[in-house]
C-alpha positions, 0 to 999 in steps of 0.5 A, a space after each residue: 508466552 514471552 517474546 521480544 516483539 508482539 506484532 498486531 496484524 498478519 498482513 504484509 507489514 506485520 509478516 515482513 516485520 516478523 520475517 526481518 526480525 526473526 532472521 536477525 535473531 529477534 523473537 516475535 509473535 504475530 496476532 491476526 484477527 482474520 484467517 489466513 485464507 481471508 488475508 490471502 483473499 484480499 485484492 490489493 495493489 501490485 506496484 512495488 517500489 525499488 526499495 520495497 523490492 530490495 527489502 523483500 530480497 533482504 527478507 529472503 522472499 524475492 525468488 518467486 517475485 524475480 521469476 514471476 514479477 514484471 519489471 516496469 521501466 515506465 508508465 503512461 499518463 493520458 489527457 483524453 487521447 494524448 499519451 504521455 510516457 514517463 520513462 523511469 530509467 531515463 528520468 531517475 535510473 530506477 524501475 518498479 516491479 508489478 507483483 501483486 500484494 497477495 503474492 507478496 503475502 503468500 511468499 511471506 507466509 511460506 517464509 515465516 513457516 520455514 522459520 517456525 514463526 508463531 502466528 495466531 489467526 482468528 484472534 479476538 478481543 485483542 487488547 494492549 496494556 502497559 505501553 509506557 512502563 517497561 513491560 507491555 503485554 497483549 491479551 487476546 482470545 484464540 480458539 475460545 481460550 484467553 492468551 497473554 503475550 508479554 513482550 518488550 515492544 509492540 508493533 501495530 500493523 493491524 490496519 486502519 480499523 485495528 486496535 493499535 492506533 486507538 491505544 494512543 490516547 486521544 489527547 496525544 493523537 492527532 489525525 489528519 484526513 482528506 476524504 475524496 468525493 468519489 471511489 474506484 470501481 475495480 475489476 479483476 479479469 483473466 484477460 491480457 493487459 490492455 498495454 505493457 505499462 500502466 495507464 493513468 487516464 484523465 478524461 472528462 468522463 472521469 479517471 481510469 486506470 489500466 493495470 495488471 497482475 501478470 500477463 494473463 490477469 488484468 486489473 482495471 479501475 474507473 472513477 465512480 460516485 460514492 453513491 454507486 454500488 457494485 450491483 449498479 455495474 454489469 460487466 458490459 457497462 464497466 467495459 464500455 465505460 473503461 474503453 470510453 475513458 482510455 485512449 482510442 488506440 488502447 481501447 481498440 485492442 482491449 480484451 474483454 472478459 467476465 469479471 472474477 472480482 468487482 468492488 468499489 473502494 472509497 479514497 482518502 488521505 489519512 495520517 496519524 501522529 505520532 507513530 510511536 507512543 511508549 513501547 507501541 510503534 505503528 506501521 502501515 495502514 494503522 498510521 496512514 492511508 493514501 489514495 491508490 493513485 500513486 501506488 504508495 500503500 504497500 510501499 509506505 508500509 514497507 518503508 515503515 518496516 524498514 525504519 522499525 526493523 533498523 531501530 529494533 536491530 540497533 536496540 537488541 543487537 547493538 544496545 542503542 536506542 537512538 533509532 527507536 526514539 526517532 522511529 516516528 519522526 523518520 517514518 513520518 518524514 517519508 510518509 508526508 512526502 508520499 502523501 503529497 505525491 498521492 494527493 497531487 496525482 489524485 488531484 491531477 487525474 480525477 474529475 471533482 464535483 465542484 471543479 471549475 473551469 480554472 481547475 480543469 485548465 490547471 489539470 491540463 497544464 499539469 499534464 502538458 508540463 509533464 509532456 514537455 518538461 524532462 524535469 517534471 517527468 523526473 520528479 514524478 518518476 523519482 516519487 513513483 519509483 520510491 524516494 530513498 529511505 
């Protein structure tokens, strides 16, 4: 089969790219190694930057988000029992939208079906060929039969463990990584959120986050050692520890309930350079991973899609290749800024095994500065709500 753009990976990045390109009359084929049910079962982030919201609206998938999403005008950082509110409207004139990544993906699937998109699930043995000549192609196995997609460009949206990044030769590819010495134990529960806004808690027992998916579905996290396993934590132990780390006035009103999902995720910062090689372009987790402290994972994938869609539309519709040639540079400039923000939030809010008294004092001073300085709150708000594309 032939298409303009072969997209490796059917998560939100790949589906959003396909949706935007198809709406512009550019043909795509999406190749995903997992089933649709598996993709939709993954529990992921739920805070959308203002730019991501606009991009989803442009893609024609904003209706349910507008009806069910929860606009947030601020968030709260805590230092033990001290609560520091970051007012987004006051600080930068923007807001974020709380709307789960699973819901975004479901909306994109529905929109792709309406456009008659070609999406191959359960694709095995995916391989990329001829990335530097003018005729790249992708091979894979689907339902036991070999398949080949001839295309003009390939978008690698297949995540950190996918094949796309590995197709860039090791003597070309540079990878930058920081692995953090802890993980996040996350619990999803059918309970009302502990607070109307997200709470990022710095506590001497460890970091905690009180988040939500909707008014009756809460998402909570606590920092745990990498050696911990999910089975080490009963629901009761989790709730007790979460309440110990949240401010007393929040913990006293927290509604407990049985967990409907529980998992531990390690934290890392990772960037691959370059994000393009020949006719291959990387998007999302295939090119970069951020710790979830800054709520940037899905949003960075969306900004990559913005830059790549803009470049491909310029090429196919206007005959201009300038934006394609600089896609990687444009995307990476924003990636590294988001990487800095996520790293700084993680450093400021977590307890580290080798932390000195000096390090602890610096954390307290960082939080105290946010409490006393409007300029400091403005910088955090601008980064949290999303830097311009």
